[in-house]
N, C-alpha and C positions, 0 to 999 in steps of 0.2 A: 139564389143560393147555389153554390157549387157542391155537387155530390159525387163522391167516389163510391162505386159499387163493386163488391167482391162476392163472387159466387162459387160455392163449393157443391160438389155432388152431381146429380144426374141431370138429364135433359129436362125433366119436369121442373127442377130447381131453376134451370136456365130460363124456362118459360115464365116462371114466377118473377124472376129478376126483370125480364123484359116487360112484364105487366107493370111492375112498380116503376120502371123507367118511363113507360108509356104514360102512366098517370101523372107522374111528377113533371115530366117534360111539358105536358099539356098545360100545367099550371105555371110555366115559366122558369122552372129550375133547369140548371145546366149540369150535365154529367161530364166528369173529367177523369182522365186516366192518371192524373197527378194526385197521389194520396196527400202529399204535403200541403198542396195549395187548397185542398177541399175544406169546406165548412162543416160537412157532415159525411160520415162513412156508414154505409149500409152493408152489413155482412149477412149474406144469405147462406145459412149453415146446413150442414149434413151431419148425421150421427149414425149412419148405417153400420159403421164398425168403430171399435174403440180407437183404432189408429187415427181414423179421420176425425173423430171427436176431439182427440188430444191436439191434433194439428190445428183445428179450428179454434179451440179454446186458447191455445198458445198465441195465435194471431190476435184474438180479441183482447187478451190480457196485455199484450205488448201495445196494442192500440190505445187501451185505456190509460196507459201511462203518458200518452202524448197530450191528454186533456181535450182531445177532439170529441165532439158530440157523436154518439154511436147509436145506431139502430140495428138490433139483431133480429133477423128474420129466419124463416125456415124451420127445420125439424127440431133443433135444440130447444127453442122456446116453447115449441108445441109438445114435445115429449119429455124434455129434461129441464124444465124451467129452473129447477133448484141449482143447476150448474152456473146460473147467472146471478145468484144471490149477492155475490160480493163485487159485482161489476156494475158500474154506473152506466146504464144503457136503457133504451126504450125497446119495445119488442112488437113484432107482428108475426102471425103464424100463417101457414098456407091457407087456412080457412078464413082468414081475416085480412087478406092482402089489401083490399081497398081502404082499410084503416090507416094505411101508410099516409093518407092525406092528413088525417087528424094528428098523427104522430109527428109528422114533419112540419105542418103548417097550422094545426089546430083550427082548420077551416072546414066548413061543410060545403062541398062542391060536387055532390053526387050527380046532379043533373048534367054538369059539365063533363064529368068523367065518362059518362056513357057515350059521349060523342067522340072520344079519342080513337085514334087509329093504331092498330098493332104496328110493331117496329120490325123492320127488316135489318139484319146485321150482315153487311156485305151483300150477298145474294141469297142468304138463307133466312127463312121465316119459320119460327117455331110456333106451333099451334097446340095448346093443351086441350084435349077433348074430354077429359074427365079427371077427377081427383079421387083418391082413396081406392079401395079394392073390395072384393067379395071374399077374399081368403082370410085364413087365420094361421099363417105359418108360425111354427113354434119358436123360430129364431129371430123373427123380424120385428124391429122397433118402429119401422115406418108406418105400420098400421096405427100405432099410438099417435103419430104425428099428423097423419093425413086422413085417418078415419075410414068410414064406410064409403062405398062407391057413390059419387055424385057426378052424373053425366051432364054435359052441356047440351042444350037443345040443338038438334041437327041444323036448323036454319041459321042459328047463331054461328056455328062453326063454318058453314058454307060461306056466310058473309065475311067472316074474318079471313078465310083463305082467299076470297075474291079481292079483299083489300090488300093482302100481302102480295098477290100476283100483280095487282095494279101498281104497287110501289116498286116492282121490279124483281121480286123474289123469283129465283130459278130452282131452288130446292126448298120444298116444304117438308118439315119434320113434324109428323103427328106424334104427340107424346102423351103418356099416361103411366100410372103404375102398372096398368095392364090394359092395353088397347083392345084385346079380345073381349074384355068385360064391358066395353062401351055399350051403353044403352040398356043394360039389364034392368036398371031402375026406372027407365022411362018408356019402355015398350018399343025401343028401336035397337037394332043390332049393327055391328060394325060393317057388314056387307052393304047395308043401305047407305051408310055414311060414305063408304068408299065409292059406291056407284054415283052418289050425288056430287062428290068433288072431282070425279074423273071426267065430268062433262066439260070442264074448263078447257078451252083451246090454248095452244101455246107450246113452247119447247121446254117447259119446266118439268121437274120430276118430284115425286112424292115418296118420302121414306116413312114406312109404317113402323112405329115403335114396338117395344117389347110386348110379347103376348104370352100369357100363362097357358101351358098345354091344357090345363083343366077347363078354362073358359073357352078355349078355341075348339074343343072336340065337337060340340054340338052344332057349330057353324062352319066346320072345316071345309066341306065341299064348296060352300058359297064363297068363303074367303079365298080359297084357291082360285076360283073363277074370276074374282075381282082383280087378282094379281095379273091377269092377262092384259089389263089396260096398259098401253104403252107409256103412260105417265107414271106408273108405279114401279119403283126400283124392285128388282127381283132380289129382295133381301129379307130374310126371316130371322128375327131375334127371338129365340125360343129357349128360355132358361130351363134346364133340366135339373140342375143342382146336384144330382147324384145318379150313378149308374146302378144303384142298389134299391130294389123295391122295398126292402125293410127300412132303409133310411128314409126313402120318400114317404112311407107311411108314418114314420116317427116324426118327420117334419110337417105332417099334415098337408101335403101338397095335392092330394086328391087326384092323382093320375099315376100310371105305372110307367116303367121304362119302355114297355111294349107300346103304350099309347104314344110316347114321345117318338119312338122309332117309326111308328105308323104315319105320324104327321110328316116327319121329314121325308119318308119314302114317297108319300103322295105328292108333296111339293116338288120333289126332284123328278118324279115321273112326268109332271106337267111342264116343269121349267128346269131342264137338265143343268144349266149353268148357275142356278140360284146360289147366292151366298147364304150359308147357314152360320148363324152366330148363336152361341149358347153360353151358359154360366155354370160354374161348379163351385161348391163350397167344400173345402177339405178340412178334416179334423172336427167335423160335427160330433157332439158328445157321444152318440151311440155308434159312431163309425168304427168298424173293425178293419183289420188288414184285408180281409176278404172283401169287404164293402169297397175299400179303396181299389182293389184289383178289378172289381166289377166296373167301377167308374173308368178306370184306365181302358178296359176292354170296350166299353161303350164309346169312349173318345176315339179309339183306334177304328172301330167299326163305322161310326158316323162320319168321321173326318170333317168336322166343321172348319171353315176357313177362319173364323174369328171366335176366340174363347176368352171369357173373363173368369179368372181363377181367384177366389177369395178364401183366405184362411178364416175359419170360423172365429167369430168374436162374440163373446157372451154380452148380451145387451140387457139392461135392467128391465124388470117387470115383464120379461118374456118367459114362456113356459120352459124353453131350453136352458134358461139361466139357472134353473134349479138342478140341472144335470151335471155330471162330472165333466169338467173342462180339462181335456188332455194337455200335456206339455206342449209348448210352442214348437219345440224341435221336431215333434212328430208331425205337426201341421205343416211345418216348412218342408220336411222331407216329402210328404205327399204332394204338396204344391209343386215342388221342383220336378217330381216325376211326371205330373200332368203337363207342366210347362215344356219339359223336354219332348214329350210325345207330340204335343201340339206343334212345336217348332219343326219336328221331323215331317209332320203332315203338311204344313205350309210349304216347306222346302220342296216337297214333291209336287204339290199342286201348282205353286207359283213358277217353278222352273220349267214346267211344261208349257207355260204361256209365253215364254221368251220367243220373240219372232212374230207374235200375233199382232195383227192390225185391228184396232178397235176405235170406237168413238167415245170420247169422254166429255163430261160437263165440268168446266172449271168452277170450283166452289170456294176456294180460299187460298190466300198467299202462303207459300211455304218459306223455309229458311234459305239463306244463301241465294236469294233472287230466283227461287223456284216457285212453281205453282202446283197446287194439289187439285186433282180432278177425280171424278167418279165415273166408272162405266155403268151400264144399265143394271149390273149386278151389285152395284155399290162397292166395288173393289177400289181400294185406295191407290191411285196412280200419281206418281210425282214426275213432273216435267221440269227439266233443269233450265227453264227460262221463264221470265215474267210474262204472263199472258193475261189479257183482260178476263175478269171473272164473269160467269154467267153465259159463256159461249161454248159451243160444241166444236171439238177439234178431232181430227184424225191423228192417231198416234200409233207408233210401233213399239211394242214392249221390247226393251233392250237388256234389262237386268231384273233379277228377282231378289227381294229381301225377305226377311222373316215375316214382316207384317204389311208389306206393300210392294208394289211394282214400280219400276222406273221406265218411263216411256219417252220417245222422241217424236216431236211433231213431224208429220209427213203430209205431202200434198198428193191426193189421188185424182 
């Protein structure tokens, strides 16, 4: 059977899609990029915001009119199954991915499935280390979809990464709703996992996924130590969400602005060039103008190179959904202010790097015959020529953009 797979959302969703592809490919099915020629379409959904939810449902509804067989996976069937009541489809959820076998084939092949190998896309391998989380954020619907923390056994993860590397992966992405929470439920913590996977030889790199400040605090020094391994990208994704302690308390985030600043300060003291990535939510129900100014001040003070800014979106059955939802125009104004400040920060940071000679790992093809690579701080570097993926090259930074740098290959 020819299957077309569409994935929305985060890296964890991408890992789930790879898992489904892994299982179904092992059973002889073929995955195709051609929607029209496919016999079956799997849509792996995201519902983190209302905008994303609408986009996903619009696609599924248009797909249902074609008469194709549809399987809807991901967070919508897990958290908002009622949205699919009028759509002729089958479903699987993040907690029941292996059921994709029965949904597609109606066969029981569990013993065969366990022998499948993870899939490398290009030179990137995604490894999900856990699902769910230990938090209860007031605005988040993902908890309803993915539930409490369930960590994979450490040896299982190590074996999967060994398989990815054997298949030629050069970038390993560890993903989870919260990588810092890994192992809290099984008596192992993230530093032990990182130490175990850092023992592999080779010229590959490992990117550590998003960490909640709350779960990172008690293992902070150990995690900072593990980042010293040359295989680990000096990249820290640490979502703060707000620069106001009153808003963080209202969100039930379980840390303070000072905690966040302390974490960033300690990482930068050990790794001065580390890339800091963070997330902000603007227009949260209790957010005042002063709270927004506090967030702007934090952004200006921390100067992260990568920022994800999301306008608050009320999600069903969350605690925050009961609160006053301010007009969209206020959310947009606050979002624009943060975006403007972030662009100013990046212009300053990136312009200083023009003329710098660095090493990059090529990870994916770009547009217009270009190639995208990453330096050891996970900075996005575009080289305007087609280069083989998975190799290290010397480049000189020639131009700076808002979100990336442009480099030219050089010979040293």
